[in-house]
N, C-alpha and C positions, 0 to 999 in steps of 0.2 A: 606761168611761174616766172618770177623776176630772176634776173641774173644772180643776185645775191643769194636767193633761195636755192637756185641751181648749184651754185658753188658750195653752199653749206651742205646740201644733200650729197654732193659728190665727195666732200671731205668726210662725211659720216660713213659713206660706203667704203672709202679707202682706209679709214681708221686714222686716229690721231697719233702723234708721236708722244710716247710717254717716257719718263725718266725713272729708272730703278736705281736707288742708292743702296748699296749693300755694304755692311760692315765686314771687312775682311781681316782675319787674324788667325795665324797658326801658332798656338801656344807651344807646340813642340819644336818650333824653329827658333834658333837663337837670334836670327836677324829680322824676323817678322815683327811688325808693330801694328797695333790696331789703326785702321784707316778706312775711310769710306771711298768706294769706287762707284762711279756712275756709269750707267749703260742706257743707251737710247734704243727704243724698240718701236716698231710700227704696230699699234694696237689692233688686234683682230677681234672679230665678233665673239662675245662670250669668253674672252681670254681670262684665265685665272692666273694668280701669282705663280702657281706651279708651272703652268705652260710658259710663262714669261721666263722663269728661271731656267727651264730646259732649253729654251731658245738662246739664252745668254751663254749657257755652257756649251752648246753645240757650235755657236758661230762667233762668240766674242771672248769667252774666258773659260777654257776647259779645266782650269784649276779651281773653279768655284765649287764649294762643298755645301750640300744641303741634303736632307733626308726625305725619302718618300718610299712607299711600298704600294698601297692600294690605289691611290689617286681618286678615292671615292668617299673620303671622310669617315673611314672605318678604322684604319690602323692608328691614326694619331701621330704618325711619324713626322709629318711636314709642319708641325706647329712651330711658329716663330713670331717675333714681334713685328707687326705690320703697321706702320705709322703709329707706333707706341702702344699698340693693343695686341694681346696674344690672340692669334687666329690660326686657322688651318689654311695653308697656302693653296691646297687643292679645291677649297670651297670659297675662296675669296676672289671676287671678280675685280679686275683692274678698273672697270668702269665705275666701281663704287667710290673712286677717288677722282672727283671732277677736276681737281687742280693738276692732275697728270704727273705728279711727283710722288713716288712711293718709296718710303725708307724701310729697309728690312734689317733686323738685328736678331741675334740668337736669343732664345729664352733665357732670362736670368734665373738664378737659383739652381741651375744644373751645371755640371761640369762641361766646359767647352771642349769640343773635339777639334773643330776648325770651321771658320766662317759662320755659317748658319746652323751647323750641325752640333747638337749637344747630346750628352749621355743621359737620357731620361730613364733608360732601362735599369741602370745601377740604383737610382733613387727609388724607383718603384719596387725593385726587388727587396731593398732594405725595408721599405714600408710594409710590404707583404709579410715579412718575418716579424716585424714589430707588432702588428695587430693580429698576428697568428691567423692569417687569412686562409683558413681551411676549417672544415666542419669538425667540431669537437663533440665526441659522443663516446660513451662506453658500451653502446649497443653493438652486438655482433650482426653484421649484415649478411643475410642469406640471399645470394643472387638468384637462387632458384625460385624464390617467391616474388609476388608482385611488389612493386615499390610502395612505400608508405604514402597514403593519400594526403594531399595538401589542399587546403581551401584555395579555390581559384583566385580570390582577391589577394590572398597572402602571396601566392605564387607570382601574381602579376606585379606586386609591390617589390618583390625580390628581383624579378627580371628587369624592372625599371632601373634599379640601381646597378644592375649588371651591365647596363649599356655604356658604362664608363669605358672609354677607349684609351685611357692612360696617356693622353696627349701632353699633359703638363700645363695646359693653359691656366687652370685654376691655381696651380702652384706658382706660376710665373707672375700672376696678378695679385698674389697675396702679400700684403705689407708685413704681416707677422713672419712669414717664411723668410723674407729678406733680412729680417732682424734676428730671427732665431733659426740657426742652422738646422737644429733637430726638430723643428716644428713639423707635425704630421700633415698639416694642410687639409684642405677640403677633400682631396682624393682619399686620404687615409681615414678621415671621419666617415666618408661615404662608404668605404669598405667595411668599417666597423659596424655601421648600422645595417648593412646588407646581411651580415651574419647574426646580428642581434635579433632581427625579425624573422630569420630563417628557422622554422620549427625543427629542422634537422639538427641544428646546433644547440647543445644542451648547456652552454655557458650561462652563468647568471650575470646580472648587472654588476655585481661585485667583481666578477672575473674581468669584465671589460674595464672597470674602474682601475684595476691594477695595471692595465696596459696603457690607458690613455687619459686617466683622471689627473692630469697635471698641466702645467703651463706650456709644456711642449706638445700636449695633446689638446683635448677639447676646450680647456679653460684658457688657452693662449689665444684663441680666436677673438679678434676685436670687433667682429660683426660688421665689418665694412662691406661684406658680401660682394666683393669684386669677383670672387670665384663663381658665384651664381650668374653674374652678368656676362662673364666671358666663356662659360662652358659651351662648346660648340654643339653638344648633344642636348642642351637645355635640361639637364638633370635638376631635380628639386633640391639643390644643395642647401638653400636657405632654410627650408622647413626641416630637412633631415638634421642639419647641424643644431637647430633649436631643439629638436626632439632628443638628440643625443645629449645635449647640455643638461636638459631637465632630468634625464635618466641618471646621468653621472653625478649631478648635484644631489639627487635623492640618495644615491648609493654612498656618496661621500659623507653625508650628514649622519649616516648610521655608524661611522667609524669613530 
């Protein structure tokens, strides 16, 4: 092995030095102004953005704010803009960026708490109320009897849409949402379809039309499908939005 190859192998084992650029800003502080701060780290094997941020907070900047809970791509809390694209910090590897410079910013379209931390919970709570995200039925449930049977294929289709972790990546990547503050976004439309196909929910297409049959609902979508491309759970957002649009168009034509 040549000296050059030996040096390259040794460098790979030791890890390269990467630069993390973070947009820092505290909107609750009268003196804080938005600015980027750079941090240098020695990259470790299989390092994620989440690990890098924890190392920064432990050894360089204890004031750095970002969100996390599960660290396994399940809770959706650590979503942020990573080199201009909405991603989960816990699932994004630093080695995915060969240039070694990674810029982190908070998700747009959500209320900023501080630095990389945003309030997605408030938006999703409002969306849940708007699409009335619960089973609507006049039937009386008798818990002493077996549950109503559901076709396995239908159940699987409902469960597929239930995999949404409410990370906000689809909302942050949506051009319509950035222009229309009240736009329901892909997450809201996904939620509507989830209950529309659920046989337990007795609402009609007309009922859903009253909720989302407008420009702030399904008809505001410009079909850029950035939501589909950035969903970390790879939900079938493109096909479900098209399905919902056809349903709502048919319902609207009856009026």
